C-alpha positions, 0 to 999 in steps of 0.5 A, a space after each residue: 514500560 509500556 509504549 503503545 506506538 511500539 506495540 502497534 508496530 509490532 502488531 502490524 503484520 502482512 495478513 494474506 487471509 482475508 475475508 469480508 467480515 470486518 467489525 470496523 464500519 466503512 466510515 471508520 476505515 476511510 476516516 482511519 485512512 484519511 487521518 494516516 495520510 493526513 499526518 504522515 510526514 513528507 520532505 519540504 511538507 510536500 504532502 505528495 502522497 495520495 491514496 485511493 480507497 476501492 471497496 467492494 466491486 471497484 476493488 474487484 476490478 483490480 484483483 477479480 477474475 478477468 480483472 486489471 492485475 490478471 489481464 496484465 499478468 497473463 500478458 507477461 507470464 511465459 507461454 506454457 507457465 501455469 497461472 494457477 498459483 498467481 491466480 490464487 494470490 489474486 483471489 486471496 487479495 480479492 477476499 478482502 473488502 477493499 484496497 488502498 492504491 498509493 500514489 506520488 504526485 509527480 507534479 509536486 516533486 517536479 515543482 519542488 525540483 524547479 524551486 529548490 534546484 540545489 536538491 533536485 536529484 534529491 526530490 524523487 528520492 524523497 517522494 519514495 520516502 513519502 509514500 513508504 511513510 504513508 503506506 506504513 502509517 496507513 498499515 499500522 492504522 488499519 491494524 489498530 482497528 482490527 483490519 488486516 492487509 498486505 502491501 503488494 507492488 504490481 506496478 508499473 505493470 498495471 499502472 496505465 490500466 489502473 489510471 484509465 479504469 479509475 479516471 485518476 490523474 496521469 501525474 500520479 504514479 502508482 507506488 503500492 497496492 494494499 488489499 485489506 479486510 478482516 483477519 481470517 488467519 493470523 500471520 505466522 511467527 517472524 524471525 528477527 536478526 539480532 538488533 545489535 547487528 542492526 542498530 549501533 550506539 555510539 557514544 
């Protein structure tokens, strides 16, 4: 029995070997990301998830030599420690065609906490669910059009610099970064724990 959705989930992998030779057009990539974010579910239909799509030189500002990530990381690397492996990792992200930045709107979260005080403690948790679902939806959707990606978390280290560099609202909280591009080399084999130990069936 074939299930296209399960096949799409299975095909989505963390792709670290990227280049700029994507077959999908810029317009197709943008529309794919827009639709994935639009239809990703959220608690109370809060739609708190936001995405910023960076292409070319704008993505270079984040991952490129002397860019935001390198600048902020160098501030916290212990004196005397080599930056070579970190620089290589950032260069691999920069080798793609762009990056999706994922944010959660904290004004929406606070508004729901005020409106539904009984669930106030849960809304920040549900906000994390929202961004996770949006990230997964975008990641899988990009995979379906032949675009590779990986999910990175350099927040909160780069938060202030990203907000300033791209003139973004201060109430948007950075939750993840997804460099994307052509799949220059496939992901390796993936091992799975026995599914019976992870999914229990009762009844």
